[in-house]
C-alpha positions as CSV (number, residue, x, y, z in Angstrom):
1,M,-91.4,156.7,-105.1
2,T,-89.6,160.0,-104.7
3,E,-86.8,160.4,-102.2
4,P,-85.0,163.3,-100.5
5,R,-82.8,165.6,-102.6
6,A,-79.6,164.3,-101.1
7,A,-80.5,160.8,-102.1
8,R,-81.3,162.0,-105.6
9,E,-78.0,163.8,-105.9
10,E,-76.1,160.6,-104.8
11,S,-78.1,158.7,-107.4
12,A,-77.0,161.1,-110.1
13,R,-73.4,160.8,-109.1
14,A,-73.5,157.1,-109.0
15,T,-75.2,156.9,-112.4
16,A,-72.5,159.1,-113.9
17,R,-69.7,156.7,-112.9
18,P,-68.4,154.4,-115.7
19,S,-69.8,150.8,-115.9
20,L,-67.5,148.9,-113.6
21,G,-65.2,146.6,-115.6
22,L,-67.4,146.5,-118.7
23,L,-65.6,147.0,-122.1
24,A,-66.7,149.7,-124.6
25,V,-66.4,147.5,-127.7
26,L,-69.9,147.4,-129.2
27,G,-71.3,149.4,-132.1
28,V,-74.4,150.0,-134.2
29,V,-74.3,146.5,-135.8
30,F,-74.8,144.9,-132.4
31,G,-77.4,147.6,-131.5
32,L,-79.4,146.6,-134.6
33,S,-78.9,142.9,-133.8
34,V,-80.1,143.1,-130.2
35,T,-83.1,145.2,-131.3
36,V,-84.1,142.6,-133.9
37,G,-83.3,139.8,-131.5
38,N,-85.2,141.3,-128.6
39,T,-88.2,142.4,-130.6
40,I,-89.0,139.8,-133.3
41,G,-90.2,136.6,-131.8
42,S,-93.3,134.5,-132.1
43,G,-95.6,137.6,-131.6
44,I,-95.5,138.5,-135.3
45,L,-96.5,135.0,-136.2
46,R,-99.5,135.1,-133.9
47,T,-100.8,138.7,-133.5
48,P,-102.0,139.2,-137.1
49,G,-104.9,136.8,-136.5
50,L,-106.2,138.9,-133.6
51,V,-105.7,142.1,-135.6
52,A,-107.5,140.7,-138.6
53,Q,-110.4,139.6,-136.4
54,L,-110.7,143.1,-134.8
55,L,-110.1,145.2,-137.9
56,P,-111.3,143.1,-140.9
57,T,-110.3,145.3,-143.8
58,A,-106.9,145.4,-145.5
59,W,-106.2,149.1,-145.1
60,L,-107.1,149.0,-141.3
61,F,-105.1,145.8,-140.9
62,I,-102.0,147.3,-142.4
63,G,-102.6,150.8,-141.0
64,V,-102.5,149.6,-137.4
65,W,-99.0,148.1,-138.0
66,I,-97.8,151.5,-139.4
67,L,-99.2,153.3,-136.3
68,G,-97.5,150.8,-134.1
69,A,-94.2,151.6,-135.7
70,L,-94.8,155.3,-135.2
71,Y,-95.6,154.7,-131.5
72,A,-92.4,152.7,-131.2
73,A,-90.4,155.5,-132.9
74,L,-91.9,158.1,-130.5
75,G,-90.9,155.9,-127.6
76,A,-87.4,155.5,-128.9
77,N,-87.2,159.2,-129.4
78,A,-87.8,159.8,-125.6
79,L,-85.8,156.9,-124.4
80,A,-82.8,157.9,-126.5
81,E,-82.5,161.2,-124.7
82,L,-82.2,159.4,-121.3
83,A,-79.8,156.7,-122.7
84,T,-77.4,159.2,-124.2
85,M,-77.6,161.4,-121.1
86,M,-76.7,158.4,-118.9
87,P,-74.7,156.0,-121.0
88,E,-74.5,153.2,-118.5
89,S,-75.3,149.5,-119.0
90,G,-78.3,148.2,-117.0
91,G,-81.4,149.6,-118.7
92,Y,-84.2,151.3,-116.9
93,T,-82.8,151.0,-113.4
94,V,-80.2,153.7,-114.3
95,Y,-82.8,156.3,-115.4
96,L,-85.4,155.7,-112.6
97,R,-82.7,155.9,-110.0
98,R,-81.6,159.3,-111.2
99,S,-85.1,160.8,-111.8
100,M,-87.0,159.3,-108.8
101,G,-84.3,158.0,-106.4
102,P,-82.7,154.7,-105.3
103,Y,-85.8,152.9,-104.3
104,A,-87.5,153.5,-107.7
105,G,-84.4,152.4,-109.5
106,F,-84.3,149.2,-107.4
107,V,-87.9,148.3,-108.0
108,I,-87.8,148.8,-111.7
109,G,-84.5,147.0,-111.9
110,W,-85.6,144.0,-109.8
111,S,-88.9,143.6,-111.7
112,D,-87.1,144.1,-115.1
113,W,-84.6,141.5,-114.2
114,L,-87.3,138.9,-113.1
115,S,-89.5,139.5,-116.1
116,T,-86.6,139.3,-118.6
117,C,-85.4,136.0,-116.9
118,S,-88.9,134.6,-117.3
119,S,-89.0,135.8,-121.0
120,A,-85.8,133.9,-121.6
121,A,-87.1,130.8,-119.9
122,L,-90.4,130.9,-121.9
123,A,-88.5,131.3,-125.2
124,A,-86.2,128.4,-124.3
125,L,-89.2,126.2,-123.4
126,V,-90.9,127.0,-126.8
127,I,-87.6,126.0,-128.5
128,G,-87.6,122.8,-126.5
129,E,-91.2,122.0,-127.3
130,Y,-90.7,122.5,-131.0
131,V,-87.4,120.6,-131.2
132,T,-89.1,117.6,-129.5
133,I,-92.0,117.7,-132.0
134,L,-89.7,118.0,-135.0
135,A,-87.3,115.3,-133.8
136,G,-90.1,113.0,-132.6
137,F,-88.8,113.0,-129.0
138,S,-91.0,112.5,-125.9
139,K,-92.5,115.7,-124.5
140,S,-90.5,114.9,-121.3
141,F,-87.4,116.2,-123.1
142,T,-88.8,119.7,-123.5
143,S,-87.4,121.1,-120.2
144,T,-84.1,119.3,-120.8
145,I,-83.6,120.9,-124.2
146,A,-84.7,124.3,-122.8
147,S,-82.2,124.0,-120.0
148,A,-79.5,123.1,-122.5
149,V,-80.3,126.2,-124.6
150,I,-80.0,128.4,-121.5
151,L,-76.7,126.9,-120.4
152,A,-75.3,126.9,-123.9
153,F,-75.8,130.7,-124.3
154,A,-74.5,131.3,-120.8
155,L,-71.3,129.5,-121.6
156,I,-70.9,131.4,-124.9
157,Q,-71.4,134.7,-123.1
158,W,-69.0,133.6,-120.3
159,R,-66.1,133.9,-122.8
160,G,-66.6,137.6,-123.2
161,V,-68.7,140.4,-124.6
162,K,-67.2,140.0,-128.1
163,T,-68.3,136.4,-128.3
164,G,-71.7,137.2,-126.9
165,S,-72.2,140.1,-129.4
166,F,-70.9,137.9,-132.3
167,T,-73.5,135.3,-131.4
168,Q,-76.2,137.9,-131.3
169,N,-75.2,139.3,-134.7
170,L,-75.2,135.8,-136.2
171,T,-78.5,134.7,-134.7
172,A,-80.2,138.0,-135.7
173,F,-78.9,137.6,-139.2
174,L,-80.2,134.0,-139.4
175,K,-83.6,135.2,-138.0
176,T,-83.8,138.0,-140.7
177,L,-82.8,135.5,-143.4
178,A,-85.5,133.1,-142.2
179,F,-88.2,135.8,-142.3
180,A,-86.9,136.9,-145.8
181,V,-87.5,133.4,-147.0
182,L,-91.0,133.3,-145.6
183,I,-91.8,136.7,-147.1
184,G,-90.4,135.8,-150.5
185,A,-92.4,132.5,-150.5
186,C,-95.6,134.4,-149.7
187,F,-95.1,136.9,-152.6
188,V,-93.9,134.3,-155.1
189,L,-96.4,131.5,-154.3
190,G,-99.3,133.5,-153.0
191,R,-102.4,134.3,-155.0
192,G,-102.3,138.1,-154.6
193,I,-104.4,140.4,-152.5
194,G,-108.0,140.0,-153.5
195,A,-111.1,142.0,-152.6
196,G,-112.9,139.0,-151.4
197,G,-112.8,137.7,-147.8
198,A,-113.1,141.1,-146.1
199,T,-116.0,142.1,-143.9
200,K,-117.3,145.5,-142.8
201,P,-115.4,146.9,-139.8
202,P,-117.3,147.8,-136.7
203,T,-118.6,151.3,-136.2
204,G,-118.9,153.8,-133.4
205,F,-117.8,152.7,-129.9
206,A,-117.3,149.1,-131.1
207,F,-114.8,150.3,-133.7
208,L,-113.0,152.4,-131.0
209,A,-112.8,149.4,-128.7
210,A,-111.5,147.1,-131.5
211,F,-109.0,149.7,-132.6
212,V,-107.6,150.1,-129.0
213,L,-107.3,146.3,-128.6
214,A,-105.6,145.9,-131.9
215,M,-103.2,148.8,-131.2
216,Q,-102.3,147.3,-127.8
217,A,-101.5,143.9,-129.4
218,V,-99.4,145.5,-132.1
219,I,-97.5,147.7,-129.7
220,F,-96.6,144.8,-127.5
221,T,-95.4,143.0,-130.7
222,Y,-93.1,146.0,-131.4
223,D,-91.8,146.0,-127.8
224,G,-88.0,145.5,-127.8
225,Y,-86.7,148.6,-129.4
226,N,-85.2,149.4,-126.0
227,G,-82.7,146.6,-126.3
228,I,-79.6,148.7,-126.8
229,V,-80.0,150.7,-123.6
230,Y,-79.0,147.7,-121.5
231,F,-75.5,148.0,-123.1
232,S,-75.0,151.7,-123.2
233,G,-71.8,151.6,-121.2
234,E,-70.3,149.1,-123.6
235,L,-70.8,151.2,-126.8
236,R,-67.7,152.8,-128.4
237,N,-69.7,156.0,-129.1
238,P,-73.0,155.9,-127.2
239,A,-74.0,159.5,-128.2
240,R,-74.0,158.3,-131.9
241,D,-74.7,154.6,-131.6
242,I,-77.8,154.7,-129.3
243,P,-80.0,156.8,-131.5
244,R,-78.8,155.0,-134.7
245,S,-79.5,151.6,-133.1
246,M,-82.9,152.5,-131.8
247,F,-84.3,154.3,-134.8
248,G,-82.6,151.9,-137.2
249,G,-83.9,149.0,-135.2
250,V,-87.5,150.3,-135.2
251,L,-87.3,150.9,-139.0
252,S,-85.9,147.4,-139.6
253,V,-88.5,145.7,-137.5
254,A,-91.3,147.8,-139.0
255,I,-90.2,146.9,-142.6
256,I,-90.1,143.2,-141.6
257,Y,-93.5,143.3,-139.9
258,L,-95.2,145.2,-142.8
259,L,-93.7,142.8,-145.4
260,V,-94.8,139.8,-143.3
261,N,-98.4,141.1,-143.0
262,V,-98.6,142.0,-146.7
263,G,-97.2,138.6,-147.5
264,F,-99.9,137.0,-145.4
265,L,-102.5,139.0,-147.3
266,Y,-101.0,137.6,-150.5
267,V,-101.7,134.0,-149.3
268,L,-104.9,134.3,-147.1
269,P,-108.0,136.4,-147.3
270,L,-108.7,138.3,-144.1
271,D,-111.6,136.2,-143.0
272,K,-109.3,133.1,-143.0
273,M,-106.7,135.0,-141.0
274,A,-109.2,136.3,-138.5
275,G,-109.0,134.6,-135.1
276,Q,-106.2,132.2,-136.2
277,P,-103.9,131.6,-133.2
278,L,-100.9,131.2,-135.5
279,V,-101.6,132.8,-138.9
280,A,-98.1,132.0,-140.1
281,A,-98.8,128.3,-139.8
282,T,-102.0,128.6,-141.8
283,A,-100.2,130.6,-144.5
284,A,-97.4,128.1,-144.6
285,K,-99.8,125.2,-145.1
286,E,-101.3,127.1,-148.1
287,I,-97.8,127.6,-149.5
288,F,-95.9,124.4,-148.5
289,G,-98.7,122.0,-147.9
290,A,-98.1,119.3,-145.3
291,K,-94.6,120.6,-144.7
292,G,-95.9,124.0,-143.6
293,D,-96.1,123.2,-140.0
294,A,-92.5,122.1,-139.8
295,V,-91.4,125.2,-141.7
296,I,-93.0,127.5,-139.2
297,R,-91.6,125.5,-136.2
298,I,-88.1,125.9,-137.7
299,L,-88.7,129.6,-138.3
300,T,-89.8,130.0,-134.7
301,I,-86.8,128.1,-133.3
302,V,-84.4,130.3,-135.3
303,S,-86.3,133.4,-134.2
304,L,-86.2,132.5,-130.5
305,L,-82.5,131.5,-130.4
306,S,-81.7,135.2,-131.0
307,A,-84.2,136.2,-128.4
308,V,-82.8,133.9,-125.7
309,N,-79.2,135.2,-126.3
310,A,-80.5,138.8,-126.1
311,Y,-82.5,138.2,-123.0
312,Q,-79.6,136.6,-121.2
313,L,-77.2,139.4,-122.2
314,M,-79.7,141.9,-120.8
315,T,-80.4,140.1,-117.5
316,S,-76.7,140.0,-116.6
317,R,-76.4,143.7,-117.3
318,V,-79.4,144.6,-115.1
319,L,-78.1,142.5,-112.2
320,H,-74.6,143.9,-112.6
321,R,-75.8,147.5,-112.5
322,L,-77.9,146.8,-109.4
323,S,-74.7,145.4,-107.9
324,V,-72.7,148.5,-108.8
325,F,-75.4,150.5,-107.0
326,G,-74.7,148.5,-103.9
327,F,-77.2,145.6,-104.1
328,L,-75.7,142.1,-104.1
329,P,-72.1,143.5,-104.2
330,A,-70.4,140.3,-105.4
331,A,-72.4,140.4,-108.7
332,D,-70.4,143.4,-109.9
333,Y,-67.4,141.2,-110.9
334,V,-66.5,141.3,-114.6
335,N,-64.0,138.9,-116.2
336,R,-61.3,139.9,-118.7
337,G,-63.7,139.4,-121.6
338,G,-66.0,142.1,-120.2
339,T,-68.7,139.6,-119.0
340,P,-70.3,140.2,-115.6
341,V,-70.0,136.4,-114.9
342,I,-71.6,136.2,-111.5
343,A,-74.6,138.2,-112.7
344,L,-74.7,136.1,-115.8
345,F,-74.8,132.7,-114.0
346,L,-77.1,133.9,-111.2
347,S,-79.5,135.0,-114.0
348,A,-79.1,131.7,-115.8
349,A,-79.8,129.8,-112.6
350,V,-83.0,131.7,-112.1
351,C,-84.0,130.9,-115.7
352,L,-83.3,127.3,-115.2
353,A,-85.3,127.2,-111.9
354,M,-88.3,128.7,-113.8
355,V,-88.0,126.1,-116.5
356,I,-87.6,123.2,-114.1
357,T,-90.3,124.2,-111.6
358,G,-92.7,125.6,-114.2
359,T,-93.1,128.9,-112.3
360,L,-92.2,131.2,-115.2
361,E,-95.8,131.9,-116.2
362,I,-96.6,133.0,-112.7
363,V,-93.6,135.4,-112.7
364,L,-94.6,136.7,-116.2
365,A,-98.1,137.4,-115.1
366,V,-97.2,139.1,-111.8
367,T,-94.5,141.3,-113.4
368,A,-96.6,142.2,-116.5
369,F,-98.1,145.2,-114.7
370,F,-94.5,146.5,-114.0
371,F,-93.7,145.8,-117.7
372,V,-96.4,148.2,-118.8
373,A,-95.7,150.7,-116.0
374,Q,-92.0,151.0,-116.8
375,Y,-92.7,152.8,-120.1
376,A,-94.9,155.4,-118.4
377,L,-92.2,155.9,-115.7
378,I,-89.5,156.3,-118.3
379,F,-91.4,158.9,-120.3
380,L,-92.2,160.7,-117.0
381,S,-88.5,160.7,-116.2
382,V,-87.8,162.8,-119.3
383,F,-90.1,165.5,-118.0
384,I,-88.6,165.3,-114.4
385,L,-85.0,165.5,-115.6
386,R,-85.7,168.3,-118.1
387,R,-87.1,170.4,-115.3
388,R,-84.6,169.4,-112.5
389,E,-81.4,169.3,-114.6
390,P,-82.0,171.6,-117.6
391,A,-78.2,172.2,-118.1
392,A,-77.2,168.5,-117.9
393,P,-75.5,167.3,-121.1
394,R,-77.9,165.7,-123.5
395,P,-76.1,164.4,-126.7
396,F,-79.5,163.6,-128.1
397,R,-82.6,165.6,-127.3
398,A,-86.0,164.2,-128.0
399,F,-87.6,165.7,-131.1
400,G,-90.8,167.6,-130.5
401,H,-90.6,167.4,-126.7
402,P,-92.8,168.0,-124.7
403,W,-95.5,167.1,-127.2
404,T,-94.1,163.9,-128.5
405,T,-93.1,162.7,-125.1
406,G,-96.4,163.8,-123.6
407,L,-98.3,161.8,-126.3
408,V,-96.5,158.5,-125.6
409,L,-96.8,159.1,-121.9
410,I,-100.6,159.5,-122.2
411,L,-100.8,156.5,-124.4
412,S,-98.7,154.5,-121.9
413,L,-100.9,155.5,-119.0
414,G,-103.9,154.4,-121.0
415,F,-102.3,151.0,-121.7
416,L,-101.5,150.8,-118.0
417,V,-105.1,151.3,-117.0
418,G,-106.2,148.8,-119.7
419,A,-103.7,146.3,-118.4
420,F,-105.1,146.7,-114.9
421,F,-108.7,146.0,-116.0
422,A,-107.7,143.3,-118.5
423,D,-105.9,141.3,-115.8
424,T,-107.0,142.8,-112.5
425,R,-106.0,139.8,-110.3
426,N,-102.3,139.7,-111.5
427,S,-102.2,143.5,-111.4
428,I,-103.2,143.5,-107.7
429,Y,-100.5,140.8,-107.2
430,S,-98.0,143.2,-108.8
431,L,-99.0,146.0,-106.4
432,I,-98.6,143.5,-103.5
433,M,-95.1,142.7,-104.9
434,L,-94.4,146.5,-105.0
435,A,-95.3,146.7,-101.3
436,L,-93.1,143.7,-100.4
437,S,-90.2,145.3,-102.4
438,W,-89.7,147.9,-99.7
439,P,-88.5,145.5,-97.0
440,L,-86.4,143.7,-99.6
441,Y,-84.9,147.1,-100.6
442,Q,-84.1,147.9,-96.9
443,L,-82.5,144.5,-96.5
444,L,-80.3,144.6,-99.7
445,R,-79.4,148.3,-100.0
446,P,-75.9,149.5,-98.8
447,K,-75.7,150.2,-95.1
448,A,-75.7,153.8,-93.9
449,G,-72.4,155.5,-94.6
450,R,-71.3,152.8,-97.1
451,P,-70.7,154.5,-100.4
452,V,-71.9,153.1,-103.7
453,P,-68.9,151.3,-105.2
454,A,-66.8,153.6,-107.4
455,A,-65.4,152.4,-110.7
């Protein structure tokens, strides 16, 4: 995906331009909120069952969550260097464009936009499903409620970035409060961690395979620490706010995850957790009895409201940045409140189409390979730009580079290979989508001699 030197130099100049029309009004509080909102969802309520099945002793069960936090911190360490070096809203498309050229930036941006739209649609559908169950409505109302959620957040964000950020701060706070109540209930009403219920972990190659699978599940649950990079051009002080938001976000999420898992251990022995598709529901039934199911559904709804708002904020920034780079030029329009409104409503329309047509699972599956690959490409970009642009300003330099960056790059490549063999069919579809992206890139990119729009 590399391109000639002249194209790379134009990419660097375009990347360095200010975000067209966006307002630099955000700070660390928003950074923490979008990290929590983008990361903590239903995964932490489901993944512990798989981990307990694979690693059925308490110290291994907790240890893998600590290692997952360390991996996320190392990833944030590398990503923060790129984000502070190129403080532009839009996420990964900014960094890949500069390190590997316009086509690479387009591919990663396009796939990132589609996968995040599908994540928003999926979260909204889960909200719709749980609301219909709690309210006793017919299942036919699920897509209607999901569509209403998407439209409601789009209208809130339409008013301006301050309104959208306030909504993110509020929903993230409510999510944290809801998890605090769950954690408190586990510790107060649980029976304590007992020795019983554990089984011997596997040994040899079986242990290695189980550990890798558990780590992969945990790392996916930690995914989301990158949320602030989609808004880098809207931060008042990106050199300071990006590292604080990313590392503070990883720490906050890790604390919540560890407390949740220890809380589950206070309520359930590992053998009862093992293999449960929704451990939180099983724990809630132990604590709250028949009301436990309703408690977890309410917790999930509160949790996913913050996620939907974060996803929609992110999708509009990705599409806006692609527009600034010359793709879909009309989508670069920003209103007085700092919202890229055309990008926002185009993204919302795609989310609605996925909800109504039921195609979101197909999009999620096909873009999953890109989702895993983008981390490897980002970490590789740190190496490329360190070598190509050693004198470029770097307000934050990755600690321990090249060793720390090399470690997460190797691990990401391993996960990429694992993703290919775990879902070969959809990975092949992803590669076909990559091949088809070239004619799409040729169709949408600015014509020869047409400059990338200046700010």
